[in-house]
C-alpha positions in Angstrom: 13.2 -40.8 -15.5 10.2 -38.5 -14.8 10.1 -34.9 -13.5 9.5 -36.1 -10.0 12.8 -37.8 -9.5 15.0 -35.9 -12.1 15.9 -32.4 -11.3 17.1 -31.9 -14.8 13.5 -31.8 -15.9 12.4 -29.3 -13.3 11.7 -25.7 -14.4 11.6 -22.8 -12.0 10.8 -19.1 -12.3 12.3 -16.8 -9.6 11.2 -13.2 -9.6 13.7 -10.5 -8.5 16.5 -12.9 -9.2 19.3 -10.6 -10.2 20.3 -9.6 -6.7 20.0 -10.5 -3.0 18.1 -13.4 -1.8 16.4 -14.0 -5.2 19.9 -14.5 -6.7 20.9 -16.9 -4.0 17.7 -19.0 -4.5 18.1 -19.1 -8.3 21.8 -20.0 -8.0 21.0 -22.8 -5.6 18.3 -24.2 -7.9 20.6 -24.0 -11.0 23.3 -25.9 -9.0 20.7 -28.6 -8.2 19.8 -29.2 -11.8 16.8 -27.0 -12.3 16.3 -25.0 -15.4 15.9 -21.6 -13.8 14.3 -18.5 -15.4 15.9 -15.6 -13.4 13.4 -12.7 -13.5 14.7 -9.2 -13.5 13.0 -5.9 -14.4 16.3 -4.9 -16.1 17.2 -7.7 -18.5 20.8 -6.7 -18.7 21.2 -7.0 -14.9 19.5 -10.4 -15.2 21.9 -11.5 -17.8 24.9 -10.4 -15.6 23.4 -12.3 -12.7 22.9 -15.5 -14.8 26.5 -15.5 -15.8 27.4 -15.9 -12.2 24.9 -18.7 -11.6 26.0 -21.3 -14.0 24.0 -24.4 -14.7 20.8 -24.1 -16.8 20.0 -20.5 -15.7 18.3 -18.1 -18.1 17.6 -14.4 -17.7 14.1 -13.3 -18.5 12.6 -9.8 -18.3 10.0 -9.6 -15.6 8.3 -6.7 -14.0 5.6 -8.1 -11.8 3.7 -4.8 -11.8 3.5 -4.9 -15.6 0.8 -7.4 -16.9 2.4 -7.4 -20.4 5.8 -8.3 -18.9 4.2 -11.1 -16.9 2.3 -12.4 -19.8 5.4 -12.4 -22.1 7.5 -14.2 -19.4 4.9 -16.9 -18.9 4.4 -17.5 -22.6 8.1 -17.8 -23.1 8.3 -20.6 -20.4 5.2 -22.2 -22.0 6.7 -22.2 -25.4 10.1 -23.6 -24.3 9.0 -26.1 -21.7 5.1 -26.3 -21.5 5.1 -26.5 -17.7 6.4 -25.0 -14.5 7.6 -27.0 -11.5 8.4 -24.2 -9.1 7.5 -20.5 -8.8 9.5 -18.5 -6.3 7.8 -15.1 -5.6 10.7 -13.0 -4.3 10.5 -9.6 -5.9 9.5 -6.9 -3.4 10.2 -3.3 -2.4 10.3 -1.8 1.0 9.4 1.8 0.2 8.7 4.2 -2.6 10.1 7.4 -1.1 13.4 9.1 -1.5 16.6 7.0 -1.6 19.5 7.4 0.7 17.4 7.4 3.9 18.3 5.2 6.8 16.0 2.3 7.7 14.8 4.2 10.8 13.8 7.2 8.6 12.0 5.0 6.2 10.0 3.2 8.8 9.3 6.4 10.7 7.6 7.7 7.5 5.6 4.6 7.0 3.5 4.8 10.2 -0.3 4.3 9.7 -1.0 7.8 11.0 1.1 9.6 8.5 2.0 7.4 5.6 1.3 8.7 2.0 -1.5 6.6 0.6 0.2 6.9 -2.8 3.4 5.3 -1.3 1.4 2.6 0.4 -0.3 1.7 -2.9 3.0 1.7 -4.8 4.6 -0.7 -2.4 1.5 -2.9 -2.1 1.3 -2.9 -6.0 4.6 -4.8 -6.1 4.6 -6.8 -2.8 0.9 -7.9 -2.9 -0.9 -7.3 -6.2 2.1 -7.9 -8.5 3.0 -11.1 -6.6 -0.5 -12.4 -6.9 -0.8 -11.4 -10.6 2.4 -13.4 -11.4 1.1 -16.4 -9.5 -2.3 -16.3 -11.2 -0.6 -16.1 -14.6 1.7 -19.0 -13.7 -1.0 -21.4 -12.4 -1.9 -23.0 -15.7 1.8 -24.0 -16.2 2.1 -25.2 -12.6 -1.0 -27.4 -13.0 0.7 -29.0 -16.0 3.6 -30.4 -13.8 3.0 -33.7 -12.0 4.1 -32.0 -8.7 4.5 -28.2 -8.4 5.2 -25.7 -5.7 4.8 -22.0 -5.1 7.3 -20.5 -2.6 6.7 -16.9 -1.6 9.3 -14.9 0.2 7.5 -13.1 3.0 8.7 -11.8 6.4 8.2 -12.5 10.1 7.6 -8.9 10.2 4.2 -9.7 8.7 3.2 -12.0 11.5 0.2 -10.6 13.5 0.9 -12.9 16.4 4.6 -11.8 16.8 3.7 -8.1 16.4 0.7 -8.3 18.9 3.2 -9.6 21.6 4.2 -6.6 23.8 7.3 -8.4 24.7 8.6 -8.5 21.2 11.2 -5.7 20.9 10.9 -5.5 17.1 7.2 -4.8 17.1 7.9 -1.1 16.9 9.1 -1.7 13.3 5.7 -3.1 12.2 4.8 -0.4 9.7 1.7 0.1 7.5 3.6 -0.1 4.2 6.2 -2.9 4.2 5.2 -4.9 7.3 1.5 -4.8 6.6 2.1 -5.7 3.0 3.7 -9.0 4.2 0.7 -9.6 6.4 -1.6 -9.1 3.3 0.8 -11.4 1.3 0.6 -14.1 4.0 -3.2 -13.9 4.0 -3.6 -14.2 0.3 -1.2 -17.1 0.0 -2.7 -18.9 2.9 -6.0 -18.5 1.0 -4.2 -19.9 -2.1 -2.9 -22.9 -0.1 -6.4 -23.7 1.1 -7.8 -23.4 -2.4 -5.1 -25.6 -3.9 -4.7 -28.2 -1.2 -6.4 -31.0 -3.1 -4.4 -30.2 -6.3 -0.8 -31.0 -7.4 0.5 -27.6 -6.2 1.9 -26.9 -2.8 2.1 -23.4 -1.4 4.8 -22.2 1.0 5.6 -18.9 2.7 9.2 -18.3 4.1 10.9 -15.5 6.0 14.6 -14.9 5.4 15.1 -13.0 8.7 16.7 -9.6 9.0 18.9 -9.9 6.0 21.2 -7.1 4.7 19.8 -6.4 1.3 18.8 -3.4 -0.9 15.4 -3.6 0.8 16.8 -2.2 4.0 19.8 -0.2 2.7 22.0 -3.2 3.7 21.3 -2.5 7.4 20.1 -6.0 8.2 22.0 -8.1 10.8 22.3 -11.2 8.7 24.4 -11.7 5.6 22.6 -12.5 2.3 24.1 -15.9 2.4 22.9 -16.5 6.0 19.4 -15.0 5.3 19.1 -17.2 2.2 19.4 -20.5 4.0 15.8 -21.0 4.9 14.4 -19.7 1.5 16.8 -22.1 -0.3 15.9 -25.0 2.0 12.1 -24.4 1.3 12.8 -23.9 -2.4 14.5 -27.2 -2.7 12.2 -29.2 -0.3 9.4 -31.2 -1.8 8.1 -32.8 1.3 7.0 -29.8 3.4 3.3 -29.6 4.2 1.4 -27.2 2.1 0.4 -23.9 3.7 3.7 -23.7 5.7 5.1 -20.5 7.0 8.7 -20.9 8.2 11.7 -18.8 9.1 15.3 -19.1 10.4 15.9 -21.3 13.4 17.0 -18.5 15.7 13.4 -17.0 15.9 11.0 -19.6 14.7 9.3 -22.5 16.5 9.9 -26.2 16.1 10.4 -27.3 12.5 11.1 -23.7 11.7 7.4 -22.8 11.9 6.4 -19.2 12.3 3.1 -18.0 13.8 0.7 -16.3 11.5 
């Protein structure tokens, strides 16, 4: 059997896989026969997470804001497998300020009129630049697989169409730090999808919805299991059109599509 039909030959790297949605995605991939590299800034936390995943899951130290860490992780996968079938960009942060604040307090401090430029740069360094850096480093290995995919966990909060609609009650939460970082992420990966559309690599963006994770002090309305459903569906699907941006059925359009 070849890699296209046999999941046992498929190799995935998931960033931010030791907790939350990243953990759920990595676990689902491991349960479906993938060799999964579960990326974690803290290797010990990654190893503890992998112990719960089962299957062929391996912990790998990965800080997407550290080029040396990215390089080492990619070189490890290259040495052990020589290719990468799936990259899941999940690692993200929502703020860089004081911990313990409510989500309202965090968003209130991240308005464009008042936000600290240093905080904005710190969040975008992970959510935008770090995500792209890991993707660029992984591309040579993705090109070596017959069919490969890049799945990037974004947010409907980054949709300009949704936030430009005055009837959207959630538009007040569109902040310059986290929300706009997802807008930038969407733009970069739509650009990536266009660039790669004639290659072996598909590119997908996916929103988990308002999920209770560490990103929002667990104030989200959906459980991690509920919020992980669409990201897991996209991570396991091989027949989605490249350049897709999808989200949970309760707020997306037909075929789970979200507006840009």
